[in-house]
N, C-alpha and C positions, 0 to 999 in steps of 0.2 A: 771426103765429107759429104754427108747426105744433103742434097740441095734443099730439102724441105726444112732443115734445121737452121735456125737463125744463129749466126756466129756470136759467141760471147767474147767481146773485146776486153772485158775486165773480169776474168773469172775469180779473182781474189776478193772482189766486193760482193757481200751477201745481199741477195734481194729480200724484199719484204717477206716472202715465204719461199726462199730458195733452199738449196740443200744444206746450207749452214745456219738456217734460221733457228731451228730447235736446238742445235748444238750451242749456239750463242746464248740462248735463253737459259739453258741449264748450267752454263759456266759463268754467266754474268748475273749475279743476284739482283743488282740494281735494275738492269734491263728487264729481267723477268717480272719484278714487282711493277715496273712502269707499264709493261704490257698487260698484266692482270688488271691494273687500275683502269687502263684504257678500255679493256674488254667489258669491265663492269659498267663503266660509264656509258657505254653505247648499247648495253643489253636492252632488249625489249622489256617493258614493264608489264605487269599483269593487266589484262584487259578486263574492264568492268562490263558486265553483260546486263543490259536493260531488258526486262521482259515487257510484255504488252501493257501491264498495269503501270509502267513507269518506274518501278522499283529497280534499283541498281544492285546487282549481286556481285560483291567483291570477293576476293580470295579469302580475306579474313572473315567475311560473312559466312562463306561456305564452311570454313573451319569451325565457326561457332555453331552452325547447324549440326555438323557432325558430332561435336562434343555434346550438344544437347540431346542428340539421339542416343548416344552411348550412356549418358546419365539416366535417361528415361528407361532404357533397357535394364540398367542396374537397379533402378528403383522398383521396376516390375518384378525382378528376380527376388529382391529383398521382401517385397510384399507377399509374393507367393510363399516364401519360406515362413513368414509370420502367420499366414492364414492356414496353418496346419500344425500337426503335432511337432514337438521340438526334436532337435537332433536327428537321430536315425529312426525315431519311433514311428513316424508316418510311413516310411518305406517298409519297415519291419511288419507293421500291421497289415499293410496292403499285400505284402508277400505271404503273410500267414493266411489271409483269406484265399489267395490263389492256391496255396498248398492244399488247403482243405477241399477246394473244388476239384483239384486234380487227383488227390490221393485218398480222400475220404475223411469223414468226421465221426467221432464216437463220444460217448458219455462215460463217466465213472472212472476213467483212467487217462493218463497222459497219452499212451499209445496202445494200439492193438498188438499185444505181444504174440498173438497167434498168427499174424499175417506172414511171418517169415520174410519180410521185405525190409530193406534199409530205409524205405520211405513209407512207413506204415500209416494207416489211418490214425488221426490224432484228435485230441480235444482242442478246445480253443487255446489254452495255455501251452499244450504240447506242440501245436503248430508254430507258435511264437518261438518255442525252444528249437524246433527244427530249423527255422530261419537263422537264428542267432548262433547255434552250435554246429550246424551242418549235418546233424544226425541225431537219432534218439539217445537221450541220456537219462540216467536215473535222477529223479528229483531236480528238474531244471531250475527251480527256484533256489537251490542250494549248491549250484555248480560254480562256487565262488572263484576258483582258480582259472576258469576258462576265459579266454580273451573276449568271448561274446557275452559274458555275464552282465556287464554294464548296459549293453544294448537291450538285453532281455529285461532287466529290471526297469529300464526307462519305458519300454513299450508296455509292460504289464501295469506299471504305475499309471501311465496315461490312460490305458484302457479302463482301469478300475475307477479313475476319476470320472471318466465319461459315463460308465455304467451307474455310478452312484448318483450322478446328476439326472440322467435320463431314465433310469430303471429302478433306482433304489437298491441295487444289488452290486455284486462284484464278480470277477471273472469266473471262478469255479461255480458259484451259485447260479450264474446266468447260464453257463454251459449245460449244467445238469438239471435244469428246471424241467418239469413235466411238460410235454408238448413242444419242447424246443425243436427247431428245425435247422438244417444246414444253411438254408437261405437267410434265416434270422441271424445266425452266427456270423456269416460272412458280411452281411449288411452292417452289423454293429462294428466289425473290424474296420471297414472302409469309412464309415461315418466318424468313428473315433479318430482315424488318421487325419481327417479333414478339419478337426476342431483344434484351435490353439489352446495351449495349456493355460494361458492367462484367463481365458474365458471360462474354462472349467473351474479354475481355482476361485474366481469371483463368485461363481454360482454356488460352490460348496460353502463359501463364507456366508452367503445369504441363507442357505439351508441350516447351517450351524446356528446362526443368529435366530432364525425362526424356531428351531428346536429349543434353544435356551429360553425364549419367550414363552413357549408352551409349557416348559418345565416350571417356570416361575408362576405362571397362571395356575397350573395344577396344584402347586404347593399352596397358593393363596386360597384355593377352593376347598382344601382339606380342613375340617374342623380342628381347631387347636386352642390352647389356653383355656379361658373360662368357658368359651363356646363349646369346646370339646367336653369339658367336665359337665356343663349344663345338659348337653345332649345325653351323656351317659347317665346322670342322676335322674333326668326326666324319665328315661326309659325304665329305671329301677322303681321310681315312685309310682309310675303308672301301673306297675305290676302288683302293687299293694292295695290298689283301690278295689273295694268290693262292689 
C-alpha cells in the first residue's frame, strides 16, 4: 500500500463526491431530485450592479435594455423602407442609374443595337429593363411572361409618378427631351428611388384637383346661353350700322 494514501476502512459506503456518487444519482431518482433542489437553493443569485449615479442595473433591466435596442433597430429599418420607393423599385432605379453611368446612355431607342455588346448603352427605360431582365429584350414594357416584368412595371410606374409631379412629363418624354444629359437622367432615377409612393400619389391628387378647378373656371369664363347669343347678335348688328 502506498503510505501516502489514507486507508478506506469502509469502501462500500459512498462519500459525498466519491466514486459511487454519480452512479447513485443516476440510479436513484429521488436522490437526484433532492440533490438538484439543494444545488438550486444554494446557487448564487444575480448580482445587482450599482453605478456611480446610484441606479441599480439588474439582470431583468439589462434584458429590457437589449429588447429596447432591438425594437429601435427594427423601427429604423421599417422607417428606411417607408422613406423610399416601394418594393423593389428603389433598388431597381438606383441600379438603372449605375448601369447608365457604366455602359452609356442614348435617346430614341431602348438600346444601341450597333454596339455589339450584351450590355449596350440604353435609354432610361431600357436601363430599367436591363436591371429587371438581365439583358436587352425587345419591347421591355411588353415582356409579360418574364419573371422580372412585375419589377419592371413597378419601377417605371413609380418613376412616371415622380416625373409627373416634378417635371410634368413621363419616362420616354423626359429621356428624349432636347438638351437632356446623362447626369440629369441618373439624378432623376436616384431622386425617384428616394421618394415614397404615398407622397407622390398625394401630390398627383392635388394636381388633379387643381386641373379640375381650372377646367371648371375655364368653362365658366366661356360665353354661353343668352350671353353667348347677345355677343353674337351684337356683332352682327354692329355690322349693319352705317
